[in-house]
N, C-alpha and C positions, 0 to 999 in steps of 0.2 A: 391870683396865680392860676388857678383851675379855669378861671372865667377867660382869661387871657389866652391859656392854652387851647381851649375850645374854639375862641375867635380864630386862632391862628390856623387852626385844623380845617375851620369852615373856609377860610380864605384859601388855604392850599388845595382844598377839594374843588372850589369853584375855579381856580386857575388851571387846575388837571383837567378839569370837564371842557373848558374853552380850548385848551391846547388839543384835546384829543379831537374836538369838532372840527377846530381848523385842519388838523392833519388829515382826518379822513376826507374832509373837503378838497384839499389840495390833491390826495391821493386819488380819488375819484376823478377829479378834472385831468389829472395827468394820463391815467389809464385811459379815458375816453379819448384824449388828443392822440395817444399813441396809436390806439386801435383805428382811429380815423386815418391817421397818416398811413399805417399798413394797408388798410382797404383801398384808401383813395390811390396810393401809389401802385398797388397792383392792379387795379382796374385800369387806371390810365397807361400803364406799362403794356398791359394786354391790348388795349384800344390801339396804340401807336405801333405795336408789334405787328398788327393785322395790316398796316398800311404800307405800299411800297416803298422802297428807300428812296427814289426820286422825289416823292412827295413830302418826305419826312425832313430832308436836309434843306439848308437855303438855298434859293435859286435867285440869279439876278433879277433884280426888279420886283421881286415878290417876298413879302415877309414870311419868316420861316415858322414851321409848326411850333417849335418852342417858344418863339416870341409870342404867339398868339395865345399859347396854353398859359405863359407867364402873365399876360394881360388878365386874363379871365380866371386866374387861381385866386381863391377864395380864402384858402387855408393859411393861416398866419405862420404856420411851422414850415412852409416849403421853404427849401435851401436854395437847391440847384436842380437843373436839367442839363444834360449832356447826350449829344448823338456822337457816337465814335465808331471808326470802322473796326474790322477784326483785327487789325494791328494795333490798335488803341490810339489812332490819330483822331483827334477831336474835330468835327466839321463844323459843329455849331454847339454853343451853350449860354444858358441864361442862369443867372445867380441874383440872390437877394443881397441887399447892402451888407458889406462887411464880410461876406461868405467867400472862402476860396475852396474850389472843388478838390476834394480829397484825391490822390493818386492810387487807385486800387487795382489790383489785376482783374482781367476780365475771364470768366470761365472759358475752359476749352472743350468740356465734355458737352455734347448736345443735351444730356440729361440735367445739366446744371445751367443752361442758358437763362432759364426764367427762373428768378428766385429774388429772395430778399437777404440782406446781411446788415450788419451794423458796423460802420466804418468810422475812424476817428478823424478829425479836422487836422490839419497839418500843424496848427498851433497846440495840438493835443487837449484842447480846453473844451471842445464841443464834440458830440457823437451825433451822426447822422444815421437814419433808418433809410437805406438805399434799395430800391426795386430796380433791377435789371432785367431786359428782356431783348430776345434777338430781333434784327430787322432783315428782310430779305428783299431781294429783286427777283421777282419768279421764284424759282427753286433755289437760288445761290444766296447763301448766308454773307451779307454784307456788313453787318456790324452790330452794334447794341444801343438801346437807350437807356440811360441812367437818370432817375428821378430820386432826389434826395430831400428828405424832410428832417428838421431839426428834431432830435430827442428830446421830449418834455422832460423838465426836472424841477425839483423844488426851488422857485425863486420867488420871492416876494416883490411885487411892485406896487407902486402909489396908487394905480387903478384899483387894485384890489382890496384896498384899505377900507372904503365904505362898507363893501360886503360882509368883511370880518368883523367890522365894528356892529354891524347889523344884527349878527349872529349871536356875538359873545356879550353884547350889552344886557339883552334880557336875562342872561343866565347870571352875570355879575349882580344883577340888581334883585334877583329872585333869591339869591343865597342869604343876604343879610335879613330880608323880610321873613324868611323861613325860620332862621336862628331867633329873631325877636318872639316870634309866636311859640316857639319849643321852649324858650326861657319861662314865659309866662306860664306853661302848662306845667312845668317841673318845679315851679317856685315853691308850691306847697310841701313838696317833698323835700324841703331843704332841711327841715328841723329832724325828720326821719333819718336821714343821711348822717347828720351830726350826732344823734344819740346811738346810731348803729357803730359809728366811728368810736365813740367813747366805750361802748360796750365790748368792741373788738379789742380795745387798749386794755380793759380789765380782765378779760377773759370770761368764760361762761360762769365763772365763780362770782362775778359781780352781778348787781341786779340792774335792770332797765327798765323804767317806767316813762311812758310818753304821755303828755298831757293832750287831751283831745282838743283838735282845732275845730272851726266851725266848718271847714271844708272836708276833713277826714276824721271826724269823731269816731264813727262807728269802726272804721278801718283800725284807728289807734289802739281802741279798747280791744279788739280782736286780737290784734298783733301783741298786746300785753299778755293777754292769757295764753297765746301760742308760745311765746318766750318762756313762761313760766313751766308749762309742760315739756318744752324742750330742754330746758336745763335739767330737771328731773329725769328725763329720758337718757340725757347724754352721760349722766353719772353711770346709769345701767349699762350703756352700751360700751362705755370705756373698759370695763372688765370682761365682756364679752369679746371686745376687738383683740385683746391680747391672745386670747385663746384662739380665736380665728386666724390670726395672724400665723401662728406656729402650725395650725393645720394645712392652712393654704401654702405655706412654703414647703411643707413636707408633700403635699399633692402636687404642687408644681414641679418639684424635684422628680417624683416618679413619673408624671406625666412627659417630662422632657426626656427621660430615659427610653420611655416606650415611643415616643415619636422619633428618637434618632433611630432605634432599632427598626421601626418601619419604614424610615427612609433609606436605609441602607439595604433594604430587601431588593432583590432582583426582579421579583414580581410585581404586578400592581396590586396595591392592598386598599381595600375599602372597609370602613366600619359602618354598619346599618343598626340603627337603635330601635327599640322594640316597637317604634310606631312606623317603621318601615322608611324613614328619612336616612340619607347619607350623611353622617355626622363626620367623617373624615376620609381623605383621598390622598395617597402620597403622589410624589411627582411623576412616578412612572405610569400612574393611572392615565393621565391626559395623553400620552403618547401610544399606550396599548388601545386605547379606545377612540382616539382620535377628537376627543371632546375636552375642552377646556374644563379644569377642575372648578373654576367659579359657575359653571352650569350645572355641575353634579353635586356640590356640597350643599346641603340645606334642602334637596330635593327628593322626592320619590323617583324610583326608576323610570315610572311610565312617562314622566316629564322629559327624559333625554334619551330612553331605550325604545328601539323599534320592533324588537325581537318578542313575541309574546311568551316564549318559552324562558327567557331571560328575566322577563317581568316577574312571572310566576315565582321563578326561583329566588330572586332578589328582594321581591314584595311580599313574601310571606304567604303565598297562596299555594305552596307544596301541599302534599297530603298530609294529614295529622300524623305529628311524630317526627316529619322530616326535618324540623327545625332543632330537634334535639340531638341530631346526628349529622355527620358529615354528608354533603349532597355534591354529587360532582356530575358534569356534564361537557361534551364537546360540542360547540356552537358554532355554525356558521356566522359569516360576518355582518350581522343586521343589527348590532348593537348601536352602530352609527352608521354613517355613509361609507365605511371602508368594505372591504371585501376579505378582512382577517377572518382566520379561523382560532377560535378563542376556547381555553379550556378554563371552566370556572367551576370554584369550589368554596361552599359555606361551611363555617365552624360557628358553633353556639357560644354564645359569653355568658357566662352565668356570674351571677351577683357572689362576690366573695363571702359576704355575710349570710346570703341564703343561697344554697346550691340548687333549690327548686325554682327560683326566680332567674327568668331569662332576660338579660338586658340588651341582647341585641344578637348580631352576627358578624364575624369577620369573613370577608370575600376576599379569595386570592385568584388574580386573574393572570394566565399565562398565554402568551401569543405563539401558538402552535402552528402557525401558518408555513414557516420556512421548514419546519420539521416535517409537516406531512408532504409538502412539495419536494423536500429531498426524498422522502421515501418513494414518492409516486417517480420520481427522476431515476432513482436507483433500479425500480422494477422495470421501468420502460427500456432502461440501458441494456439490462441483462436479457430481456426479451429481445431486443434488437440486435445485440451481439449474437446471441445464440441462433437468431434466424439467419444472420449474415454468415455465420461459420458454418451452418448446417447446409445451406445451398451449395457451396462448392464442394463441400466434403461428398454430399450425395452424387455430385456429377463425378468426383474422382473414384468413389466406389463403384460406379455403374461402368466407368471406362476402364477401370482397372480389372474388373471381371470379365469385360469383353475381351480384353487382351490375352487373359488367361484361358479364355475359351478356345479349343483346339480347332473348332470350326472356323474360326476368324483367320482365313489363311491370305486374305487380301492385302496387298501392300498397301493400296490406297486407304483401306479402312485401320489399319495399324498407325499409319501417318496421322490421320485425321484423330484418332484416339489420342496419340502422343502430343499432337498440337492442342488438343482441348484440356489434357492434363497439364500442359505447360501454362495454357492461359489461367487456369483456375488455381494453380499453384502461385502464379503471379499474382492472381488477384487476392488470394489468401495473405500474401505477404505485404501487399499494399494495403490490405485492411488492418493487419496486425501492427503495421509500422504507423498509420495513421492514428490508430486507437493508442500507442505507445506516446506518439507526440501530443496528442491532446491530453493524455494523462499527465505527462510531463509538465505542458502548460498550466494545467489546473492545480496542480500540485507545487507549482514554482519552481520546477526542476529543468524547464527548458530553458537553456542557456543560450545566449545571442553571442556570436564572435564575429564582431563586425571587420571588416577590411575595405579597403579602397578597391572599387570594382568599376572597370571601365563599361559604362552601361551600353554603349553602341554595340561592342563585341559581345557582352554578355547576352542581350536580347536577341542578337542576331543568330547567336549559336543555339538558343533554346528554340527559336522558332524554326531554324533549319532541321533540328533533330526530329521536331514532331511533324513537320511537312513529309519527312521521308519515312515515317513509321508506318508499320502494317495497318493502321486504323484508317488510313486515308483511303476513300472510296469516292473518285472523281468530284474531289472538292477543288475549289479555286483558293490557292494561298496568296495574300497580299501583305508586305511588310512595307510600312512606311516609316521610316526613321530619319530624323535630322542628321546631317552629316556631322555636326559637332554636338555631342552629348557631355556633360560634365561626369566626372565620376563621383560615386556616392559610396558612402560608408555603409554598407549593409552585410547581412550574413548571406554569404553567396549560395550556400547549399539551401537555406530555408526559403529564400526568395525563389529559388529555382523552382521548389516544390509548389509555391504559391502560384507562381505563372504556368507552369505544366498543368496544374489543376485547372486553371481557366481555359487553357488551349485544348486540353483532353475534353473537357465538357463541350466546348465549341465544336469539336471533331464529332463526339458522340451523339449530339442532339441537333445536329445540322441536317438539313433536306439533301438529297442527291443532288449534284451539281451548284450546291449552295457555296458562298464565299465565306472564308475565314481570314479576318484581318485584324493585324496587330499595329498600333501606331502609337507614337510618343508625341505629347504635346508639352512643351517646355514653356514655363512662366518665369517671373522675376524670382519667386522664391520656391515653385514646386516642379515636378515632373509627373505628369499624368501618364500611366501605362493603360491603354485601352484595347481590349479584346473583344471584337464583335463577330456575331455570326448571323447567318440568314435562316435559322433553324425555326422550332417549333414555338420558341419564346415562353414566357412566364406569365401566368395570370396576376392581376392585381392582388388577388386574395393570397397567392402562394408568396408573392415577393418580400412581405415582412418577416416570413419563416425559413427562406432558403439557407440561411446560414446557421440554422439550428442543427444539432447533432441529430443524424439518422432521418432527418427529414426528406421525404420524396413525394412529389406532386402525385395527385390521383390521375392526371392526365395519361390516357392509354399510350400516347406516343413516347412518354417519358418512362411509363412503366414497362415497356417491353425492351427498354435497354438496361444493361446490367449495371449495377451501381450500389453502394451501400450507405450513400448520405453524409459522408464525413468530410469530403475533399473540399467543399466550400467553408466549412466550419474551421477545418484546419488553415485555410488560406487567410480567412478573416483574422484568426488569431496571430499567424505570422505577420501579418500587416500591421495589426495592433501593436504588437512587441517592437515594431520599427517606428512607432509613433506615427504611422499613416493611417489612410481612411481608405475604405472599399465601398463602392456604391454600384448600383445595377440599375438599368433603363432598358425596360423590355416590353414588347407588345406580342399578344397571342398571334402566332402565325406569320410574324415578321422578324423575329430574330431577337437577339439580346445584346446588350453591350455592358461590359463589367469594367469598371475604372479602378485603378490603384494610384492613390495619391502619395507621393513621397516627398519629404522636405530636401531641398538641395543643401542646405547648410547642417544637416544632421551628422555629428562628428562620431568618432570611435568612443565607445564608453570606456 
């Protein structure tokens, strides 16, 4: 029975090898044929696309280009060739026997005129790899050339049988030959196998003696002695095994409890043994360090860490006595390729049996990047707000004292002081309003109240109010709105603030005599509101930061204008809560263009 089973396995293995060989041979042939069809089709289509329309189509008394191409075609997968005008009317076509040209729409976009696609035959039984390319007469697009090749598939033909037989026959013949020699080699071991079977049935309590044979005499003598020793040792190990089983179960239970606790810890946890090798790392470690645990466990820190300070801390090279106490250090992100700031603490692990013996260290790693960044942002925010509040307050104080001065009797000076005080109060009010709006947005308290707004009247009103304001100085205002604009569901008050901020900046940072233009471009799904100016422009270095709070360019032309750097930040947040997008395109000295894109089908919340 065993011999029959081995023979069957050997036969099945040989059949499997032959099947895989034939499969990979066919797969390689199909891949080459498909690649050849694609490359040849694309090359011929490009060649014909460069020829004038008059030379490509059939002419009376002259054989057409497709007929000549058909006669010289050497690729057996070629299926059809078609010359059609831009309306799809076929002017000439050639096909191989039994092929019907599939009806497929021609591309309409110029970017898609040249390309490849897979189309199905009318009978849905074949698939063609079709290459299409445009045809021109001068600069006029006249039509297309379509070249189709049958897509190769797994099909066995009689012509392929000799090749398959040549490949598989040696494999089929080698398997029985190999099996015959293998049987001859293992024949002397048959008696040993039978004796071991009897020994297994009787158990280790029974005896087993093998009679030496001519081929394996020495081996059988040594094997008999080995089995006597094994039987005696087995009796000893049976008693030890019972004790070890109980101890292992207890240790496994304790270990599982410790690992469960370490896995639930919010910090990254590592255990380093007394030789400096990481023996354990919880799942949080990989995300904090940016290194897979497989690269950390069973490795020393210098194999995966780049920071010398961290290597010394984790590798046990700290000053004497540091291993017996808690060591803490805030480190920049050179542990891996990340820029994280980490706080690393190590705790000594002593043997429960001997408190003087150090087994290793427990390492706790916390990612404090966000904490430090938030502290920095809070400090910068307070500094910026203090500065922005201090400047107008100083101006108010100076002009209020001037109004109290008895020597200031000029009506012109009093009017100027009143106007300055009014402007600075308005500036303070705008700053406070922007701060409140931004704070509400960041705390999730900025509510959006959508309503149906007629965009044409809404934008026209905003633009007209800004064009008549006191800020305007010899500027040219241009409004370009389509006659019919769809109504959108937006928060009218918030969107007015966003667009006002863009127009105010266009006025503030424009050059004398420059143009301010607001236009709307409508597409099938979006409305783009564009505000452009001919002012100082924004450098490439500043463009990624203009939507940050309190950011102002170092350019002198920008710095001489009053501002607090909150307008664009608030504008971006208003657009985002409308599920829209805001972008900028600017060149220094040529002006800027800001665009707000809103969805036309956005509904009320």
